C-alpha positions as a Markdown table, in Angstrom:
| # | Residue | x | y | z |
|---|---|---|---|---|
| 1 | Met | -11.3 | -3.3 | -8.9 |
| 2 | Asp | -9.2 | -0.4 | -10.2 |
| 3 | Leu | -6.7 | 0.8 | -7.6 |
| 4 | Asn | -4.8 | 3.0 | -10.0 |
| 5 | Asn | -4.2 | 6.5 | -8.5 |
| 6 | Ala | -5.2 | 5.3 | -5.0 |
| 7 | Ile | -3.2 | 6.8 | -2.2 |
| 8 | Thr | -2.1 | 4.6 | 0.7 |
| 9 | Ile | 0.7 | 4.2 | 3.3 |
| 10 | Val | 3.2 | 1.4 | 3.1 |
| 11 | Lys | 6.4 | 0.4 | 5.0 |
| 12 | Phe | 9.4 | -0.3 | 2.9 |
| 13 | Phe | 12.2 | -2.8 | 3.7 |
| 14 | Arg | 15.5 | -3.8 | 2.1 |
| 15 | Asn | 14.9 | -6.1 | -0.8 |
| 16 | Pro | 16.3 | -9.5 | 0.2 |
| 17 | Ala | 17.2 | -10.2 | -3.5 |
| 18 | Gln | 19.3 | -6.9 | -3.7 |
| 19 | Gly | 22.7 | -7.6 | -5.1 |
| 20 | Lys | 21.5 | -10.8 | -6.9 |
| 21 | Val | 19.0 | -9.9 | -9.6 |
| 22 | Ala | 17.0 | -7.1 | -7.9 |
| 23 | Val | 16.8 | -3.7 | -9.4 |
| 24 | Asn | 14.8 | -2.2 | -6.5 |
| 25 | Pro | 16.8 | -1.7 | -3.3 |
| 26 | Val | 13.6 | -1.4 | -1.3 |
| 27 | Ile | 10.2 | -3.1 | -1.6 |
| 28 | Thr | 7.0 | -3.4 | 0.4 |
| 29 | Arg | 4.5 | -6.2 | 1.3 |
| 30 | Thr | 2.1 | -3.9 | 3.1 |
| 31 | Met | -0.7 | -4.7 | 0.6 |
| 32 | Lys | -0.1 | -8.5 | 0.8 |
| 33 | Lys | 1.5 | -8.2 | -2.7 |
| 34 | Ile | 4.9 | -6.9 | -3.5 |
| 35 | Gly | 5.2 | -3.2 | -4.2 |
| 36 | Val | 8.1 | -1.5 | -6.0 |
| 37 | Ile | 8.8 | 2.1 | -6.5 |
| 38 | Val | 9.1 | 4.1 | -9.7 |
| 39 | Arg | 12.6 | 5.6 | -9.9 |
| 40 | Lys | 12.7 | 9.3 | -9.2 |
| 41 | Glu | 15.2 | 11.5 | -10.9 |
| 42 | Glu | 15.4 | 13.9 | -7.9 |
| 43 | Gly | 14.3 | 14.1 | -4.3 |
| 44 | Glu | 14.2 | 11.7 | -1.4 |
| 45 | Val | 13.5 | 8.0 | -2.1 |
| 46 | Pro | 12.2 | 5.4 | 0.4 |
| 47 | Gln | 14.7 | 3.6 | 2.6 |
| 48 | Asp | 14.7 | 0.4 | 4.7 |
| 49 | Gly | 12.2 | 0.7 | 7.6 |
| 50 | Glu | 10.5 | 3.9 | 6.4 |
| 51 | Phe | 6.8 | 4.6 | 6.1 |
| 52 | Trp | 5.7 | 6.5 | 3.0 |
| 53 | Lys | 2.5 | 7.8 | 1.5 |
| 54 | Val | 2.4 | 6.4 | -2.1 |
| 55 | Lys | 0.2 | 6.6 | -5.2 |
| 56 | Ile | -0.6 | 3.3 | -6.9 |
| 57 | Gln | 0.3 | 3.7 | -10.5 |
| 58 | Glu | -0.5 | 0.2 | -11.6 |
| 59 | Glu | -1.2 | -3.3 | -10.4 |
| 60 | Ile | 0.4 | -6.0 | -12.4 |
| 61 | Cys | -1.7 | -9.2 | -12.5 |
| 62 | Gln | -4.7 | -7.5 | -10.9 |
| 63 | Gly | -6.5 | -9.6 | -8.3 |
| 64 | Gln | -4.0 | -12.5 | -8.6 |
| 65 | Pro | -1.4 | -13.6 | -6.0 |
| 66 | Glu | 1.5 | -13.1 | -8.4 |
| 67 | Gly | 2.4 | -9.7 | -9.8 |
| 68 | Cys | 3.1 | -6.5 | -8.0 |
| 69 | Phe | 2.2 | -2.8 | -7.5 |
| 70 | Ile | 4.1 | 0.0 | -9.2 |
| 71 | Leu | 4.2 | 2.8 | -6.6 |
| 72 | Glu | 5.0 | 6.5 | -6.8 |
| 73 | Pro | 6.5 | 7.8 | -3.5 |
| 74 | Ile | 4.7 | 11.0 | -2.4 |
| 75 | Ala | 5.9 | 11.8 | 1.1 |
| 76 | Lys | 7.8 | 10.2 | 4.0 |
| 77 | Ile | 5.6 | 9.7 | 7.1 |
| 78 | Asp | 6.8 | 9.8 | 10.7 |
| 79 | Pro | 5.7 | 6.6 | 12.4 |
| 80 | Lys | 4.3 | 8.7 | 15.3 |
| 81 | Asp | 1.8 | 10.2 | 12.9 |
| 82 | Ile | 0.4 | 6.9 | 11.8 |
| 83 | Met | -2.8 | 5.6 | 13.4 |
| 84 | Lys | -4.0 | 2.0 | 13.6 |
| 85 | Leu | -7.2 | 1.3 | 11.8 |
| 86 | Leu | -9.5 | -1.1 | 13.7 |
| 87 | Pro | -12.8 | -2.8 | 12.7 |
| 88 | Gly | -15.7 | -0.3 | 12.9 |
| 89 | Met | -13.5 | 2.6 | 11.7 |
| 90 | Tyr | -13.8 | 1.7 | 8.0 |
| 91 | Val | -15.9 | 0.1 | 5.3 |
| 92 | Glu | -14.7 | -2.6 | 2.9 |
| 93 | Gln | -15.2 | -2.8 | -0.8 |
| 94 | Arg | -14.6 | -6.4 | -2.1 |
| 95 | Glu | -14.1 | -7.5 | -5.7 |
| 96 | Asp | -12.7 | -10.9 | -6.5 |
| 97 | Asn | -9.6 | -11.3 | -4.3 |
| 98 | Ile | -9.1 | -7.5 | -3.7 |
| 99 | Ile | -10.3 | -5.7 | -0.6 |
| 100 | Ala | -10.2 | -1.9 | -0.4 |
| 101 | Ile | -10.3 | -0.7 | 3.2 |
| 102 | Leu | -11.9 | 2.8 | 3.2 |
| 103 | Pro | -11.5 | 4.7 | 6.4 |
| 104 | Lys | -14.5 | 6.6 | 7.5 |
| 105 | Asp | -12.1 | 9.5 | 8.4 |
| 106 | Arg | -9.7 | 9.8 | 5.5 |
| 107 | Asn | -7.8 | 12.9 | 6.9 |
| 108 | Arg | -5.4 | 10.8 | 8.9 |
| 109 | Asn | -2.4 | 8.5 | 8.2 |
| 110 | Trp | -3.9 | 5.0 | 8.6 |
| 111 | Ile | -2.5 | 1.5 | 8.5 |
| 112 | Leu | -4.3 | -1.8 | 9.1 |
| 113 | Pro | -2.6 | -3.6 | 12.0 |
| 114 | Leu | -0.9 | -6.8 | 10.9 |
| 115 | Lys | -3.0 | -9.1 | 13.1 |
| 116 | His | -6.2 | -7.7 | 11.4 |
| 117 | Lys | -4.7 | -8.0 | 7.9 |
| 118 | Arg | -3.7 | -11.6 | 8.5 |
| 119 | Lys | -7.4 | -12.4 | 9.2 |
| 120 | Ile | -8.5 | -11.1 | 5.8 |
| 121 | Gln | -8.6 | -13.8 | 3.1 |
| 122 | Ala | -7.6 | -11.9 | 0.0 |
| 123 | Tyr | -4.6 | -11.6 | -2.3 |
| 124 | Thr | -4.6 | -7.8 | -2.0 |
| 125 | Val | -5.6 | -5.6 | 0.9 |
| 126 | Val | -5.2 | -1.8 | 0.5 |
| 127 | Val | -6.1 | 1.0 | 2.9 |
| 128 | Val | -7.3 | 3.7 | 0.5 |
| 129 | Leu | -6.7 | 7.2 | 1.9 |
| 130 | Ser | -7.7 | 9.0 | -1.3 |
| 131 | Asp | -9.0 | 7.9 | -4.7 |
| 132 | Asn | -11.2 | 9.2 | -7.4 |
| 133 | Asn | -12.4 | 5.7 | -8.4 |
| 134 | Leu | -13.6 | 4.4 | -5.0 |
| 135 | Ala | -16.2 | 6.1 | -2.7 |
| 136 | Thr | -17.2 | 5.4 | 0.8 |
| 137 | Gln | -20.6 | 3.8 | 1.2 |
């Protein structure tokens, strides 16, 4: 499944390896796989504990537990503007060990609650808010 250019929301946290060998001060595990940001020359960059709308530029080791996502930060999202996506509010597209969660209403800032995400057996779970490659069924 090609997730390149998909738009999603992730929460960033301080990279525990920072100061050792890490080049990225913040990372995300929102998609059940590590996500790192592309360095921006100017403008605001994600900080620890912040939610951001991001564009997936590339998935390294697609559909495998190892690898990572290369993410382009688009906009910081206020946590008050994020809605929890529950079963019945989305459709799933599955391919190998990737699940794309496609909200029926894509005009909101959705995240999948952690307790629901933990029930999904896949290496990668992405709530897709906008994408040219994936369409709702």
